[in-house]
C-alpha positions in Angstrom: 147.8 22.7 91.2 148.7 19.3 92.2 145.9 16.5 93.1 146.9 17.3 96.9 145.7 20.8 96.7 142.2 19.6 96.5 142.4 17.6 99.9 140.6 18.3 103.4 141.5 20.2 106.1 143.5 18.0 108.6 141.6 15.3 110.2 140.0 16.5 113.3 140.0 14.6 116.9 137.0 14.9 119.0 137.0 13.9 122.6 134.1 13.0 124.5 133.9 16.6 125.9 134.2 18.1 122.7 131.3 15.9 121.3 129.1 17.0 124.2 130.1 20.8 123.2 128.7 20.8 120.0 126.0 18.4 120.1 122.3 19.6 119.6 119.2 17.7 119.6 117.1 19.4 117.3 120.3 19.4 114.6 120.8 15.5 115.5 117.1 14.7 114.8 117.3 16.6 111.4 120.3 14.9 110.2 118.9 11.3 111.2 115.6 12.0 109.5 117.8 13.2 106.3 119.6 10.0 106.5 116.6 7.8 107.1 114.6 9.4 104.3 117.3 8.4 101.8 116.6 5.0 100.1 119.5 2.7 101.4 120.8 -0.6 99.9 121.0 -3.0 102.4 125.0 -3.3 101.7 125.3 0.0 102.5 124.7 -1.1 106.2 126.2 -4.6 106.8 125.3 -6.8 110.1 127.5 -5.8 113.0 130.5 -8.0 113.5 131.8 -9.2 117.0 135.7 -10.4 117.5 135.6 -12.5 120.9 138.3 -13.4 122.9 138.8 -14.8 126.5 136.8 -11.6 128.4 137.5 -9.5 125.2 135.4 -8.4 122.6 135.6 -5.8 119.9 132.3 -5.0 117.9 132.2 -3.2 114.9 129.3 -1.4 113.2 130.3 0.0 109.6 128.4 2.0 107.3 128.2 4.4 104.1 125.9 7.3 104.4 123.2 6.8 101.6 123.0 10.8 101.2 126.5 11.0 100.1 129.4 12.6 102.0 130.8 10.2 104.5 131.4 6.7 105.2 132.7 5.3 108.7 132.5 3.1 111.6 131.9 2.4 115.4 134.5 0.2 117.1 133.4 -0.9 120.6 136.7 -2.4 122.6 135.7 -3.8 125.9 137.7 -6.1 128.3 134.9 -7.7 130.4 137.3 -8.7 133.2 138.5 -5.1 133.9 135.1 -3.8 133.3 136.4 -1.1 130.8 135.4 -0.2 127.3 136.1 2.4 124.7 134.5 3.6 121.7 135.9 5.0 118.5 134.4 6.4 115.4 136.5 6.9 112.2 134.9 9.3 109.5 136.4 9.0 106.0 135.3 10.9 102.8 133.4 8.9 100.1 135.0 10.8 97.2 138.7 10.9 98.5 138.9 8.3 101.1 140.4 10.7 103.3 140.2 10.6 107.0 137.9 13.5 108.0 137.6 12.9 111.9 138.2 10.5 114.7 135.8 10.7 117.4 135.2 9.3 121.1 132.1 7.6 120.6 131.1 7.3 124.2 128.4 10.0 124.2 127.5 9.6 120.4 126.0 6.1 121.2 123.4 7.5 123.9 122.9 10.7 121.6 122.0 9.0 118.5 119.7 6.5 120.3 117.7 8.8 122.0 117.4 11.2 118.9 116.5 8.4 116.5 113.6 7.4 119.2 112.3 11.2 119.2 112.3 11.0 115.4 110.4 7.7 115.5 107.9 8.9 118.1 107.6 12.3 116.6 106.6 10.5 113.1 104.4 7.6 115.1 102.7 9.8 118.0 99.3 11.6 117.7 99.9 15.3 116.6 99.7 17.8 119.3 101.0 17.9 122.8 102.4 14.4 124.3 101.9 13.2 128.0 105.1 10.9 128.3 105.4 7.8 130.8 109.2 6.9 131.6 110.1 3.3 132.7 113.6 4.3 133.9 115.8 7.0 135.2 119.3 6.6 133.8 121.0 8.4 131.3 119.2 6.7 128.5 115.9 7.8 129.9 117.0 11.1 130.6 118.6 11.7 127.1 115.1 10.4 125.4 113.2 13.3 127.4 115.6 15.9 126.1 115.8 14.7 122.7 111.7 14.6 122.6 111.3 17.9 124.2 113.6 19.4 121.4 110.9 18.2 118.7 107.3 18.1 120.6 105.8 19.9 123.5 105.5 17.7 126.3 102.6 18.7 128.7 103.6 16.0 131.5 106.1 13.6 132.2 105.9 10.9 134.8 108.7 8.6 135.7 109.0 5.0 137.5 112.5 3.8 138.7 112.5 1.3 141.6 114.0 3.6 144.3 112.3 7.1 145.3 115.9 8.6 145.1 116.4 7.9 141.7 112.9 9.1 140.7 113.8 12.4 142.3 117.4 12.3 140.7 115.7 12.2 137.4 113.2 15.1 137.9 116.1 17.2 139.4 118.6 16.5 136.4 115.7 17.5 133.9 114.5 20.6 135.4 116.1 23.0 133.1 113.7 21.9 130.6 110.9 23.7 132.7 108.4 20.6 132.2 105.5 19.4 134.5 107.0 16.1 136.0 105.9 13.7 138.5 107.1 10.4 139.9 105.2 7.3 140.1 105.5 4.1 142.3 105.0 1.3 139.9 105.7 1.1 136.4 101.7 0.9 135.6 101.0 4.1 137.6 103.2 6.1 134.7 100.8 5.2 132.0 97.8 6.8 133.8 97.2 9.6 131.4 100.2 9.0 129.0 100.2 9.0 125.3 103.8 8.0 124.6 105.6 5.5 126.8 109.4 5.3 127.0 111.0 1.9 128.1 114.3 2.5 128.9 115.2 0.2 132.0 116.0 -3.4 131.6 114.7 -5.2 135.0 117.3 -6.9 136.9 115.9 -10.2 136.5 115.2 -9.5 133.0 111.2 -10.0 133.7 109.4 -7.3 131.5 108.9 -3.9 132.8 105.9 -3.2 130.5 102.8 -5.3 130.1 100.7 -5.3 127.0 97.5 -5.3 129.0 98.3 -1.7 130.4 98.4 -0.2 127.0 95.4 1.7 125.6 94.4 2.7 122.5 96.4 5.6 120.9 99.6 5.0 122.6 102.9 5.1 121.2 105.5 2.8 122.8 109.3 3.4 122.6 111.4 0.3 123.5 115.3 0.6 123.6 116.3 -1.6 126.6 116.2 -5.2 124.8 118.8 -5.4 122.4 120.1 -8.9 122.9 118.6 -12.2 123.3 119.0 -12.5 126.9 117.3 -9.3 127.5 113.6 -8.6 128.5 111.5 -5.3 128.5 108.2 -6.1 127.0 106.1 -9.0 127.9 104.5 -11.0 124.5 101.2 -9.1 124.8 103.1 -5.7 124.2 104.3 -7.4 121.1 100.9 -8.6 120.3 98.6 -5.5 120.6 100.5 -3.1 118.7 98.9 -2.3 115.1 102.4 -1.6 113.9 105.9 -2.4 114.9 108.3 -0.2 113.5 112.3 -1.3 113.9 115.6 0.6 113.1 117.1 -3.0 112.2 114.4 -5.1 111.3 116.1 -8.5 111.4 118.0 -7.7 114.3 115.1 -6.7 116.2 112.8 -9.4 115.0 115.6 -12.3 115.8 118.1 -11.5 118.3 115.9 -9.5 121.0 114.6 -11.1 123.9 111.2 -9.7 123.8 110.6 -10.7 120.3 112.2 -14.2 120.9 109.9 -14.5 123.9 106.5 -13.3 121.9 107.4 -15.9 119.0 107.7 -18.7 121.7 104.4 -17.7 123.1 102.9 -18.0 119.6 102.7 -14.3 118.7 103.5 -13.6 115.2 104.1 -10.0 113.5 103.7 -11.0 109.6 102.9 -7.6 107.9 103.1 -5.7 111.6 106.9 -5.2 111.0 108.4 -2.4 109.2 111.6 -0.5 108.6 112.1 3.0 110.4 113.2 4.0 107.1 110.3 3.3 105.3 108.2 5.0 107.6 110.7 8.2 107.5 111.2 8.0 104.0 107.3 7.9 103.4 107.5 4.4 101.8 105.3 2.8 104.8 102.2 4.9 106.5 103.0 5.1 110.4 99.8 5.8 112.3 96.9 5.8 110.2 94.2 6.3 112.9 94.2 7.8 116.4 93.3 4.7 118.2 96.2 2.5 116.9 98.7 1.3 119.0 102.3 1.7 117.8 105.5 0.2 118.8 109.1 1.5 118.1 111.8 -0.8 118.7 115.4 -0.3 118.6 118.5 -2.1 118.8 121.2 0.7 117.6 122.6 1.0 113.7 125.5 2.3 112.2 123.3 4.9 110.0 122.4 6.5 113.4 126.2 6.6 114.7 127.3 7.8 111.5 124.5 10.7 111.0 125.2 12.0 114.6 129.1 11.9 114.5 129.1 13.7 111.1 127.0 16.3 112.6 129.3 16.8 115.4 132.5 17.0 113.2 131.0 19.7 111.0 129.8 21.5 113.9 133.1 21.3 115.7 134.7 22.3 112.5 132.3 25.4 112.2 132.8 26.3 115.9 136.4 25.6 116.3 136.3 22.9 118.7 138.6 20.1 118.8 142.3 19.1 118.0 143.4 19.3 114.6 145.6 16.3 113.8 149.1 17.4 112.3 149.3 14.0 110.4 146.9 11.9 108.6 146.9 8.4 106.8 147.6 9.0 103.0 145.1 7.3 100.5 147.0 5.0 98.2 146.2 5.2 94.5 144.8 1.9 93.0 144.8 2.6 89.8 143.2 0.1 87.1 146.1 -2.2 85.8 
């Protein structure tokens, strides 16, 4: 039997439609929990890179799954002038270096953000049913409710968005979940009886949408809308008040998000309060240690999330017979020791 008889099935190509057809919130959360629990050396997930041209950029997030199996990348290419972007995820086998799958990464980006938030909120929120406040009504906000509903019982969901139409659309779009839902006419009003707050809307003028003075003991805040220095979602008090700040990428959250930059400028420090999500999920750092703590999960997105969810989608697609098998592949080249 030649060396080649061991190789994989031909690589699979998944369109965005294929990805949506095979995706499952609970399975994605399980894959993310497993990925985050494995101790990961920092070199497995290097900082993201960005190539820039005139109105063009190509961003690369790459990584090697700590629990074995796959390595891969997400490439985001954009022409800002034309207002277009595409997302490509190649997955390769760690042992053979063979191409396993190519995926349109568009939906994966939204899925992985919300599924990771749900894993974080599940780990940090008090036990029992959750009452959720959502500031924002776009696809991220909707994904977050779907992701959280797959893991926990939601007694109440209250949404705020600037227009009554968008609030009504949010409630209608999630009607299939069968949750008790209502609209509020201000961000503050969404928090009235909430114990989990999801911030998934950037204000148009980049002034914060959540103020720290509104937070009450026992609340868990999920913040996903400020991932760049020029973006704002939380005011400095919302960074000062939490007993613990859990980040998917500690350095990027601390230094590259507008919320943390503004908090630092206002004299708010976080020594000893900022920990990695991987350390909480992996049991290396405690999450909530008392029911009265205010906890904050802040996310910028990470390759480990793309890799875990893309790998899950590729394996589910194979099982379900979804996707297009490519007739050709790349050939790994033998790089023998001289």
